mmCIF file of the N, C-alpha and C atoms, coordinates in Angstrom:
data_MODEL
# 
_entry.id   MODEL 
# 
loop_
_atom_site.group_PDB 
_atom_site.id 
_atom_site.type_symbol 
_atom_site.label_atom_id 
_atom_site.label_alt_id 
_atom_site.label_comp_id 
_atom_site.label_asym_id 
_atom_site.label_entity_id 
_atom_site.label_seq_id 
_atom_site.pdbx_PDB_ins_code 
_atom_site.Cartn_x 
_atom_site.Cartn_y 
_atom_site.Cartn_z 
_atom_site.occupancy 
_atom_site.B_iso_or_equiv 
_atom_site.pdbx_formal_charge 
_atom_site.auth_seq_id 
_atom_site.auth_comp_id 
_atom_site.auth_asym_id 
_atom_site.auth_atom_id 
_atom_site.pdbx_PDB_model_num 
ATOM 1   N N  . MET A 1 1  ? -13.029 -28.039 7.090  1.00 0.00 ? 1  MET A N  1 
ATOM 2   C CA . MET A 1 1  ? -11.895 -27.610 8.049  1.00 0.00 ? 1  MET A CA 1 
ATOM 3   C C  . MET A 1 1  ? -11.040 -27.255 7.838  1.00 0.00 ? 1  MET A C  1 
ATOM 4   N N  . ASN A 1 2  ? -10.256 -27.592 6.676  1.00 0.00 ? 2  ASN A N  1 
ATOM 5   C CA . ASN A 1 2  ? -9.058  -27.378 5.356  1.00 0.00 ? 2  ASN A CA 1 
ATOM 6   C C  . ASN A 1 2  ? -9.474  -25.474 4.990  1.00 0.00 ? 2  ASN A C  1 
ATOM 7   N N  . PHE A 1 3  ? -10.851 -25.669 4.866  1.00 0.00 ? 3  PHE A N  1 
ATOM 8   C CA . PHE A 1 3  ? -11.098 -24.287 4.431  1.00 0.00 ? 3  PHE A CA 1 
ATOM 9   C C  . PHE A 1 3  ? -11.805 -23.182 4.997  1.00 0.00 ? 3  PHE A C  1 
ATOM 10  N N  . LEU A 1 4  ? -11.728 -23.910 6.355  1.00 0.00 ? 4  LEU A N  1 
ATOM 11  C CA . LEU A 1 4  ? -11.368 -22.370 7.597  1.00 0.00 ? 4  LEU A CA 1 
ATOM 12  C C  . LEU A 1 4  ? -10.162 -21.897 7.949  1.00 0.00 ? 4  LEU A C  1 
ATOM 13  N N  . ARG A 1 5  ? -8.972  -23.235 7.310  1.00 0.00 ? 5  ARG A N  1 
ATOM 14  C CA . ARG A 1 5  ? -7.650  -22.719 7.680  1.00 0.00 ? 5  ARG A CA 1 
ATOM 15  C C  . ARG A 1 5  ? -7.240  -21.565 6.316  1.00 0.00 ? 5  ARG A C  1 
ATOM 16  N N  . SER A 1 6  ? -7.488  -22.518 5.477  1.00 0.00 ? 6  SER A N  1 
ATOM 17  C CA . SER A 1 6  ? -7.012  -21.420 4.329  1.00 0.00 ? 6  SER A CA 1 
ATOM 18  C C  . SER A 1 6  ? -7.923  -20.235 3.966  1.00 0.00 ? 6  SER A C  1 
ATOM 19  N N  . PHE A 1 7  ? -8.676  -20.316 4.702  1.00 0.00 ? 7  PHE A N  1 
ATOM 20  C CA . PHE A 1 7  ? -9.537  -18.886 4.230  1.00 0.00 ? 7  PHE A CA 1 
ATOM 21  C C  . PHE A 1 7  ? -8.364  -17.886 5.268  1.00 0.00 ? 7  PHE A C  1 
ATOM 22  N N  . GLY A 1 8  ? -8.239  -18.294 6.592  1.00 0.00 ? 8  GLY A N  1 
ATOM 23  C CA . GLY A 1 8  ? -7.633  -17.290 7.349  1.00 0.00 ? 8  GLY A CA 1 
ATOM 24  C C  . GLY A 1 8  ? -6.624  -16.831 6.763  1.00 0.00 ? 8  GLY A C  1 
ATOM 25  N N  . LEU A 1 9  ? -5.854  -18.332 6.386  1.00 0.00 ? 9  LEU A N  1 
ATOM 26  C CA . LEU A 1 9  ? -4.249  -17.407 6.380  1.00 0.00 ? 9  LEU A CA 1 
ATOM 27  C C  . LEU A 1 9  ? -4.225  -16.787 4.925  1.00 0.00 ? 9  LEU A C  1 
ATOM 28  N N  . PHE A 1 10 ? -5.286  -16.731 4.298  1.00 0.00 ? 10 PHE A N  1 
ATOM 29  C CA . PHE A 1 10 ? -5.626  -15.783 2.915  1.00 0.00 ? 10 PHE A CA 1 
ATOM 30  C C  . PHE A 1 10 ? -5.567  -14.057 3.858  1.00 0.00 ? 10 PHE A C  1 
ATOM 31  N N  . TRP A 1 11 ? -6.443  -14.329 4.181  1.00 0.00 ? 11 TRP A N  1 
ATOM 32  C CA . TRP A 1 11 ? -6.465  -12.845 5.108  1.00 0.00 ? 11 TRP A CA 1 
ATOM 33  C C  . TRP A 1 11 ? -5.909  -12.926 5.693  1.00 0.00 ? 11 TRP A C  1 
ATOM 34  N N  . TYR A 1 12 ? -4.791  -13.189 6.984  1.00 0.00 ? 12 TYR A N  1 
ATOM 35  C CA . TYR A 1 12 ? -3.301  -13.102 7.960  1.00 0.00 ? 12 TYR A CA 1 
ATOM 36  C C  . TYR A 1 12 ? -2.854  -12.062 6.410  1.00 0.00 ? 12 TYR A C  1 
ATOM 37  N N  . ASP A 1 13 ? -2.525  -12.839 5.354  1.00 0.00 ? 13 ASP A N  1 
ATOM 38  C CA . ASP A 1 13 ? -1.155  -12.591 4.644  1.00 0.00 ? 13 ASP A CA 1 
ATOM 39  C C  . ASP A 1 13 ? -2.049  -11.303 4.239  1.00 0.00 ? 13 ASP A C  1 
ATOM 40  N N  . PHE A 1 14 ? -2.813  -11.376 3.639  1.00 0.00 ? 14 PHE A N  1 
ATOM 41  C CA . PHE A 1 14 ? -3.758  -9.722  2.592  1.00 0.00 ? 14 PHE A CA 1 
ATOM 42  C C  . PHE A 1 14 ? -3.448  -8.543  3.602  1.00 0.00 ? 14 PHE A C  1 
ATOM 43  N N  . ILE A 1 15 ? -3.396  -8.905  4.908  1.00 0.00 ? 15 ILE A N  1 
ATOM 44  C CA . ILE A 1 15 ? -3.354  -7.877  5.605  1.00 0.00 ? 15 ILE A CA 1 
ATOM 45  C C  . ILE A 1 15 ? -2.638  -7.038  6.580  1.00 0.00 ? 15 ILE A C  1 
ATOM 46  N N  . ILE A 1 16 ? -1.195  -8.478  6.911  1.00 0.00 ? 16 ILE A N  1 
ATOM 47  C CA . ILE A 1 16 ? -0.263  -8.219  7.507  1.00 0.00 ? 16 ILE A CA 1 
ATOM 48  C C  . ILE A 1 16 ? 0.694   -8.096  6.547  1.00 0.00 ? 16 ILE A C  1 
ATOM 49  N N  . GLY A 1 17 ? 1.062   -8.800  5.116  1.00 0.00 ? 17 GLY A N  1 
ATOM 50  C CA . GLY A 1 17 ? 1.224   -9.131  4.531  1.00 0.00 ? 17 GLY A CA 1 
ATOM 51  C C  . GLY A 1 17 ? 2.984   -9.112  4.941  1.00 0.00 ? 17 GLY A C  1 
ATOM 52  N N  . ASP A 1 18 ? 3.664   -8.240  4.058  1.00 0.00 ? 18 ASP A N  1 
ATOM 53  C CA . ASP A 1 18 ? 5.255   -8.472  3.966  1.00 0.00 ? 18 ASP A CA 1 
ATOM 54  C C  . ASP A 1 18 ? 5.476   -7.755  5.160  1.00 0.00 ? 18 ASP A C  1 
ATOM 55  N N  . ASP A 1 19 ? 4.487   -6.558  5.897  1.00 0.00 ? 19 ASP A N  1 
ATOM 56  C CA . ASP A 1 19 ? 5.094   -5.545  6.682  1.00 0.00 ? 19 ASP A CA 1 
ATOM 57  C C  . ASP A 1 19 ? 4.073   -5.625  8.169  1.00 0.00 ? 19 ASP A C  1 
ATOM 58  N N  . TRP A 1 20 ? 3.981   -6.307  9.098  1.00 0.00 ? 20 TRP A N  1 
ATOM 59  C CA . TRP A 1 20 ? 3.025   -5.892  10.256 1.00 0.00 ? 20 TRP A CA 1 
ATOM 60  C C  . TRP A 1 20 ? 3.032   -4.458  11.282 1.00 0.00 ? 20 TRP A C  1 
ATOM 61  N N  . THR A 1 21 ? 3.771   -4.053  10.532 1.00 0.00 ? 21 THR A N  1 
ATOM 62  C CA . THR A 1 21 ? 4.079   -2.730  11.269 1.00 0.00 ? 21 THR A CA 1 
ATOM 63  C C  . THR A 1 21 ? 3.076   -1.606  10.759 1.00 0.00 ? 21 THR A C  1 
ATOM 64  N N  . ILE A 1 22 ? 2.594   -1.684  8.760  1.00 0.00 ? 22 ILE A N  1 
ATOM 65  C CA . ILE A 1 22 ? 2.213   -1.249  8.433  1.00 0.00 ? 22 ILE A CA 1 
ATOM 66  C C  . ILE A 1 22 ? 0.637   -0.999  9.143  1.00 0.00 ? 22 ILE A C  1 
ATOM 67  N N  . ALA A 1 23 ? 0.663   -2.477  8.802  1.00 0.00 ? 23 ALA A N  1 
ATOM 68  C CA . ALA A 1 23 ? -1.008  -3.341  9.712  1.00 0.00 ? 23 ALA A CA 1 
ATOM 69  C C  . ALA A 1 23 ? -1.365  -2.775  10.827 1.00 0.00 ? 23 ALA A C  1 
ATOM 70  N N  . ALA A 1 24 ? -0.198  -3.102  11.590 1.00 0.00 ? 24 ALA A N  1 
ATOM 71  C CA . ALA A 1 24 ? -0.665  -1.868  13.265 1.00 0.00 ? 24 ALA A CA 1 
ATOM 72  C C  . ALA A 1 24 ? -1.124  -0.762  13.600 1.00 0.00 ? 24 ALA A C  1 
ATOM 73  N N  . ALA A 1 25 ? -0.112  0.191   12.522 1.00 0.00 ? 25 ALA A N  1 
ATOM 74  C CA . ALA A 1 25 ? -0.076  1.340   11.941 1.00 0.00 ? 25 ALA A CA 1 
ATOM 75  C C  . ALA A 1 25 ? -2.123  1.769   11.822 1.00 0.00 ? 25 ALA A C  1 
ATOM 76  N N  . VAL A 1 26 ? -2.451  1.416   11.174 1.00 0.00 ? 26 VAL A N  1 
ATOM 77  C CA . VAL A 1 26 ? -2.960  1.042   10.649 1.00 0.00 ? 26 VAL A CA 1 
ATOM 78  C C  . VAL A 1 26 ? -4.509  1.506   11.314 1.00 0.00 ? 26 VAL A C  1 
ATOM 79  N N  . VAL A 1 27 ? -4.390  0.084   12.068 1.00 0.00 ? 27 VAL A N  1 
ATOM 80  C CA . VAL A 1 27 ? -5.329  -0.068  13.168 1.00 0.00 ? 27 VAL A CA 1 
ATOM 81  C C  . VAL A 1 27 ? -5.093  0.551   14.222 1.00 0.00 ? 27 VAL A C  1 
ATOM 82  N N  . ALA A 1 28 ? -4.144  1.224   14.960 1.00 0.00 ? 28 ALA A N  1 
ATOM 83  C CA . ALA A 1 28 ? -3.683  2.059   15.474 1.00 0.00 ? 28 ALA A CA 1 
ATOM 84  C C  . ALA A 1 28 ? -4.558  3.661   15.415 1.00 0.00 ? 28 ALA A C  1 
ATOM 85  N N  . ALA A 1 29 ? -4.034  3.720   14.247 1.00 0.00 ? 29 ALA A N  1 
ATOM 86  C CA . ALA A 1 29 ? -5.049  5.109   13.366 1.00 0.00 ? 29 ALA A CA 1 
ATOM 87  C C  . ALA A 1 29 ? -6.567  5.023   13.058 1.00 0.00 ? 29 ALA A C  1 
ATOM 88  N N  . LEU A 1 30 ? -6.916  3.925   12.503 1.00 0.00 ? 30 LEU A N  1 
ATOM 89  C CA . LEU A 1 30 ? -8.110  3.365   12.376 1.00 0.00 ? 30 LEU A CA 1 
ATOM 90  C C  . LEU A 1 30 ? -9.022  3.933   14.362 1.00 0.00 ? 30 LEU A C  1 
ATOM 91  N N  . ALA A 1 31 ? -8.176  3.424   15.263 1.00 0.00 ? 31 ALA A N  1 
ATOM 92  C CA . ALA A 1 31 ? -8.983  3.396   16.586 1.00 0.00 ? 31 ALA A CA 1 
ATOM 93  C C  . ALA A 1 31 ? -8.655  4.871   17.486 1.00 0.00 ? 31 ALA A C  1 
ATOM 94  N N  . VAL A 1 32 ? -7.583  5.551   16.471 1.00 0.00 ? 32 VAL A N  1 
ATOM 95  C CA . VAL A 1 32 ? -7.131  6.604   16.790 1.00 0.00 ? 32 VAL A CA 1 
ATOM 96  C C  . VAL A 1 32 ? -9.009  8.145   16.749 1.00 0.00 ? 32 VAL A C  1 
ATOM 97  N N  . THR A 1 33 ? -8.931  8.343   15.072 1.00 0.00 ? 33 THR A N  1 
ATOM 98  C CA . THR A 1 33 ? -9.954  7.865   14.611 1.00 0.00 ? 33 THR A CA 1 
ATOM 99  C C  . THR A 1 33 ? -11.586 8.136   15.494 1.00 0.00 ? 33 THR A C  1 
ATOM 100 N N  . GLY A 1 34 ? -11.660 7.005   15.424 1.00 0.00 ? 34 GLY A N  1 
ATOM 101 C CA . GLY A 1 34 ? -13.243 6.748   16.178 1.00 0.00 ? 34 GLY A CA 1 
ATOM 102 C C  . GLY A 1 34 ? -12.437 7.573   17.002 1.00 0.00 ? 34 GLY A C  1 
ATOM 103 N N  . LEU A 1 35 ? -11.770 7.335   17.700 1.00 0.00 ? 35 LEU A N  1 
ATOM 104 C CA . LEU A 1 35 ? -12.035 7.805   19.142 1.00 0.00 ? 35 LEU A CA 1 
ATOM 105 C C  . LEU A 1 35 ? -12.132 9.429   19.517 1.00 0.00 ? 35 LEU A C  1 
ATOM 106 N N  . LEU A 1 36 ? -11.346 10.120  18.837 1.00 0.00 ? 36 LEU A N  1 
ATOM 107 C CA . LEU A 1 36 ? -11.738 11.393  17.715 1.00 0.00 ? 36 LEU A CA 1 
ATOM 108 C C  . LEU A 1 36 ? -12.814 12.021  17.512 1.00 0.00 ? 36 LEU A C  1 
ATOM 109 N N  . ALA A 1 37 ? -13.836 10.761  16.202 1.00 0.00 ? 37 ALA A N  1 
ATOM 110 C CA . ALA A 1 37 ? -14.383 11.137  16.318 1.00 0.00 ? 37 ALA A CA 1 
ATOM 111 C C  . ALA A 1 37 ? -15.703 11.498  16.934 1.00 0.00 ? 37 ALA A C  1 
ATOM 112 N N  . HIS A 1 38 ? -15.986 10.183  17.810 1.00 0.00 ? 38 HIS A N  1 
ATOM 113 C CA . HIS A 1 38 ? -16.687 9.980   19.013 1.00 0.00 ? 38 HIS A CA 1 
ATOM 114 C C  . HIS A 1 38 ? -16.409 11.168  19.530 1.00 0.00 ? 38 HIS A C  1 
ATOM 115 N N  . GLN A 1 39 ? -15.360 11.969  19.976 1.00 0.00 ? 39 GLN A N  1 
ATOM 116 C CA . GLN A 1 39 ? -15.037 13.293  20.785 1.00 0.00 ? 39 GLN A CA 1 
ATOM 117 C C  . GLN A 1 39 ? -15.578 14.751  19.773 1.00 0.00 ? 39 GLN A C  1 
ATOM 118 N N  . HIS A 1 40 ? -16.130 14.443  18.888 1.00 0.00 ? 40 HIS A N  1 
ATOM 119 C CA . HIS A 1 40 ? -16.589 15.367  17.284 1.00 0.00 ? 40 HIS A CA 1 
ATOM 120 C C  . HIS A 1 40 ? -15.722 15.738  17.161 1.00 0.00 ? 40 HIS A C  1 
ATOM 121 N N  . VAL A 1 41 ? -14.787 15.272  17.050 1.00 0.00 ? 41 VAL A N  1 
ATOM 122 C CA . VAL A 1 41 ? -13.605 15.901  16.266 1.00 0.00 ? 41 VAL A CA 1 
ATOM 123 C C  . VAL A 1 41 ? -13.225 15.839  15.398 1.00 0.00 ? 41 VAL A C  1 
ATOM 124 N N  . THR A 1 42 ? -13.232 16.613  14.172 1.00 0.00 ? 42 THR A N  1 
ATOM 125 C CA . THR A 1 42 ? -13.030 16.227  12.399 1.00 0.00 ? 42 THR A CA 1 
ATOM 126 C C  . THR A 1 42 ? -11.725 15.674  12.445 1.00 0.00 ? 42 THR A C  1 
ATOM 127 N N  . ALA A 1 43 ? -11.262 14.221  12.072 1.00 0.00 ? 43 ALA A N  1 
ATOM 128 C CA . ALA A 1 43 ? -9.907  13.736  12.217 1.00 0.00 ? 43 ALA A CA 1 
ATOM 129 C C  . ALA A 1 43 ? -9.370  12.922  10.927 1.00 0.00 ? 43 ALA A C  1 
ATOM 130 N N  . TRP A 1 44 ? -11.017 13.274  9.865  1.00 0.00 ? 44 TRP A N  1 
ATOM 131 C CA . TRP A 1 44 ? -10.553 12.259  8.971  1.00 0.00 ? 44 TRP A CA 1 
ATOM 132 C C  . TRP A 1 44 ? -9.110  12.539  8.188  1.00 0.00 ? 44 TRP A C  1 
ATOM 133 N N  . TRP A 1 45 ? -8.145  13.234  8.526  1.00 0.00 ? 45 TRP A N  1 
ATOM 134 C CA . TRP A 1 45 ? -6.827  13.534  7.792  1.00 0.00 ? 45 TRP A CA 1 
ATOM 135 C C  . TRP A 1 45 ? -6.075  12.825  8.703  1.00 0.00 ? 45 TRP A C  1 
ATOM 136 N N  . LEU A 1 46 ? -6.017  11.700  9.447  1.00 0.00 ? 46 LEU A N  1 
ATOM 137 C CA . LEU A 1 46 ? -5.590  11.512  10.327 1.00 0.00 ? 46 LEU A CA 1 
ATOM 138 C C  . LEU A 1 46 ? -4.875  9.809   9.775  1.00 0.00 ? 46 LEU A C  1 
ATOM 139 N N  . LEU A 1 47 ? -5.724  9.544   9.088  1.00 0.00 ? 47 LEU A N  1 
ATOM 140 C CA . LEU A 1 47 ? -5.174  7.851   8.480  1.00 0.00 ? 47 LEU A CA 1 
ATOM 141 C C  . LEU A 1 47 ? -4.536  7.634   7.573  1.00 0.00 ? 47 LEU A C  1 
ATOM 142 N N  . PRO A 1 48 ? -5.130  8.537   6.707  1.00 0.00 ? 48 PRO A N  1 
ATOM 143 C CA . PRO A 1 48 ? -4.417  9.625   4.967  1.00 0.00 ? 48 PRO A CA 1 
ATOM 144 C C  . PRO A 1 48 ? -2.804  9.545   5.576  1.00 0.00 ? 48 PRO A C  1 
ATOM 145 N N  . LEU A 1 49 ? -3.098  10.347  6.679  1.00 0.00 ? 49 LEU A N  1 
ATOM 146 C CA . LEU A 1 49 ? -1.062  10.954  7.158  1.00 0.00 ? 49 LEU A CA 1 
ATOM 147 C C  . LEU A 1 49 ? -0.694  9.949   7.762  1.00 0.00 ? 49 LEU A C  1 
ATOM 148 N N  . VAL A 1 50 ? -1.217  8.904   8.150  1.00 0.00 ? 50 VAL A N  1 
ATOM 149 C CA . VAL A 1 50 ? -0.251  7.863   9.086  1.00 0.00 ? 50 VAL A CA 1 
ATOM 150 C C  . VAL A 1 50 ? -0.130  6.458   8.003  1.00 0.00 ? 50 VAL A C  1 
ATOM 151 N N  . VAL A 1 51 ? -0.971  6.583   7.035  1.00 0.00 ? 51 VAL A N  1 
ATOM 152 C CA . VAL A 1 51 ? -0.148  5.492   5.731  1.00 0.00 ? 51 VAL A CA 1 
ATOM 153 C C  . VAL A 1 51 ? 0.261   6.116   5.256  1.00 0.00 ? 51 VAL A C  1 
ATOM 154 N N  . ALA A 1 52 ? 0.535   7.163   4.664  1.00 0.00 ? 52 ALA A N  1 
ATOM 155 C CA . ALA A 1 52 ? 1.890   7.549   3.714  1.00 0.00 ? 52 ALA A CA 1 
ATOM 156 C C  . ALA A 1 52 ? 2.998   7.772   4.968  1.00 0.00 ? 52 ALA A C  1 
ATOM 157 N N  . VAL A 1 53 ? 3.043   7.966   6.121  1.00 0.00 ? 53 VAL A N  1 
ATOM 158 C CA . VAL A 1 53 ? 4.054   8.150   6.880  1.00 0.00 ? 53 VAL A CA 1 
ATOM 159 C C  . VAL A 1 53 ? 4.948   7.017   7.169  1.00 0.00 ? 53 VAL A C  1 
ATOM 160 N N  . PHE A 1 54 ? 4.001   6.146   7.687  1.00 0.00 ? 54 PHE A N  1 
ATOM 161 C CA . PHE A 1 54 ? 4.298   4.323   7.151  1.00 0.00 ? 54 PHE A CA 1 
ATOM 162 C C  . PHE A 1 54 ? 4.800   3.590   5.559  1.00 0.00 ? 54 PHE A C  1 
ATOM 163 N N  . LEU A 1 55 ? 4.256   4.103   5.400  1.00 0.00 ? 55 LEU A N  1 
ATOM 164 C CA . LEU A 1 55 ? 4.535   3.473   3.914  1.00 0.00 ? 55 LEU A CA 1 
ATOM 165 C C  . LEU A 1 55 ? 6.110   4.650   3.740  1.00 0.00 ? 55 LEU A C  1 
ATOM 166 N N  . GLY A 1 56 ? 6.152   5.672   3.568  1.00 0.00 ? 56 GLY A N  1 
ATOM 167 C CA . GLY A 1 56 ? 7.099   5.864   3.501  1.00 0.00 ? 56 GLY A CA 1 
ATOM 168 C C  . GLY A 1 56 ? 8.703   5.392   4.341  1.00 0.00 ? 56 GLY A C  1 
ATOM 169 N N  . TYR A 1 57 ? 8.174   5.318   5.658  1.00 0.00 ? 57 TYR A N  1 
ATOM 170 C CA . TYR A 1 57 ? 9.257   4.268   6.743  1.00 0.00 ? 57 TYR A CA 1 
ATOM 171 C C  . TYR A 1 57 ? 9.770   2.937   5.962  1.00 0.00 ? 57 TYR A C  1 
ATOM 172 N N  . SER A 1 58 ? 8.655   2.519   5.722  1.00 0.00 ? 58 SER A N  1 
ATOM 173 C CA . SER A 1 58 ? 8.901   0.898   5.198  1.00 0.00 ? 58 SER A CA 1 
ATOM 174 C C  . SER A 1 58 ? 9.202   0.884   3.643  1.00 0.00 ? 58 SER A C  1 
ATOM 175 N N  . LEU A 1 59 ? 9.352   2.049   2.497  1.00 0.00 ? 59 LEU A N  1 
ATOM 176 C CA . LEU A 1 59 ? 10.027  1.981   1.882  1.00 0.00 ? 59 LEU A CA 1 
ATOM 177 C C  . LEU A 1 59 ? 11.867  2.332   2.175  1.00 0.00 ? 59 LEU A C  1 
ATOM 178 N N  . TRP A 1 60 ? 11.962  3.446   2.877  1.00 0.00 ? 60 TRP A N  1 
ATOM 179 C CA . TRP A 1 60 ? 13.185  3.515   3.203  1.00 0.00 ? 60 TRP A CA 1 
ATOM 180 C C  . TRP A 1 60 ? 13.845  2.751   4.100  1.00 0.00 ? 60 TRP A C  1 
ATOM 181 N N  . ARG A 1 61 ? 13.293  1.475   4.723  1.00 0.00 ? 61 ARG A N  1 
ATOM 182 C CA . ARG A 1 61 ? 13.609  0.109   5.441  1.00 0.00 ? 61 ARG A CA 1 
ATOM 183 C C  . ARG A 1 61 ? 14.291  -0.610  4.687  1.00 0.00 ? 61 ARG A C  1 
ATOM 184 N N  . ALA A 1 62 ? 13.281  -1.014  3.662  1.00 0.00 ? 62 ALA A N  1 
ATOM 185 C CA . ALA A 1 62 ? 13.145  -1.839  2.545  1.00 0.00 ? 62 ALA A CA 1 
ATOM 186 C C  . ALA A 1 62 ? 14.520  -1.446  2.020  1.00 0.00 ? 62 ALA A C  1 
ATOM 187 N N  . ALA A 1 63 ? 14.742  0.179   1.425  1.00 0.00 ? 63 ALA A N  1 
ATOM 188 C CA . ALA A 1 63 ? 15.779  0.368   1.188  1.00 0.00 ? 63 ALA A CA 1 
ATOM 189 C C  . ALA A 1 63 ? 16.958  -0.087  1.285  1.00 0.00 ? 63 ALA A C  1 
ATOM 190 N N  . ASN A 1 64 ? 16.922  0.552   2.697  1.00 0.00 ? 64 ASN A N  1 
ATOM 191 C CA . ASN A 1 64 ? 18.368  0.590   3.179  1.00 0.00 ? 64 ASN A CA 1 
ATOM 192 C C  . ASN A 1 64 ? 18.506  -1.313  3.745  1.00 0.00 ? 64 ASN A C  1 
ATOM 193 N N  . ALA A 1 65 ? 18.048  -2.062  3.464  1.00 0.00 ? 65 ALA A N  1 
ATOM 194 C CA . ALA A 1 65 ? 18.078  -2.818  3.859  1.00 0.00 ? 65 ALA A CA 1 
ATOM 195 C C  . ALA A 1 65 ? 19.012  -4.273  2.334  1.00 0.00 ? 65 ALA A C  1 
ATOM 196 N N  . ARG A 1 66 ? 18.047  -3.420  1.408  1.00 0.00 ? 66 ARG A N  1 
ATOM 197 C CA . ARG A 1 66 ? 19.017  -3.765  0.617  1.00 0.00 ? 66 ARG A CA 1 
ATOM 198 C C  . ARG A 1 66 ? 20.058  -3.293  -0.040 1.00 0.00 ? 66 ARG A C  1 
ATOM 199 N N  . SER A 1 67 ? 20.243  -2.005  0.001  1.00 0.00 ? 67 SER A N  1 
ATOM 200 C CA . SER A 1 67 ? 21.625  -1.094  -0.288 1.00 0.00 ? 67 SER A CA 1 
ATOM 201 C C  . SER A 1 67 ? 22.802  -2.422  0.975  1.00 0.00 ? 67 SER A C  1 
ATOM 202 N N  . ARG A 1 68 ? 22.518  -2.733  1.760  1.00 0.00 ? 68 ARG A N  1 
ATOM 203 C CA . ARG A 1 68 ? 24.039  -3.443  2.805  1.00 0.00 ? 68 ARG A CA 1 
ATOM 204 C C  . ARG A 1 68 ? 24.342  -5.003  1.687  1.00 0.00 ? 68 ARG A C  1 
# 
């Protein structure tokens, strides 16, 4: 049972990491991309765009928190 707990904690830390908002944005972007692809809309560009925007937002937030 300890192995399962450690395995789950590893994946939680790996996926969620320091900023849960990026993980949530990626999951939402994957869902929207999947829905658009199901409707035969070319949506390959959506996921990199969301990741870039939220990464920039996360870096901006961290820089502002550090300057306080």
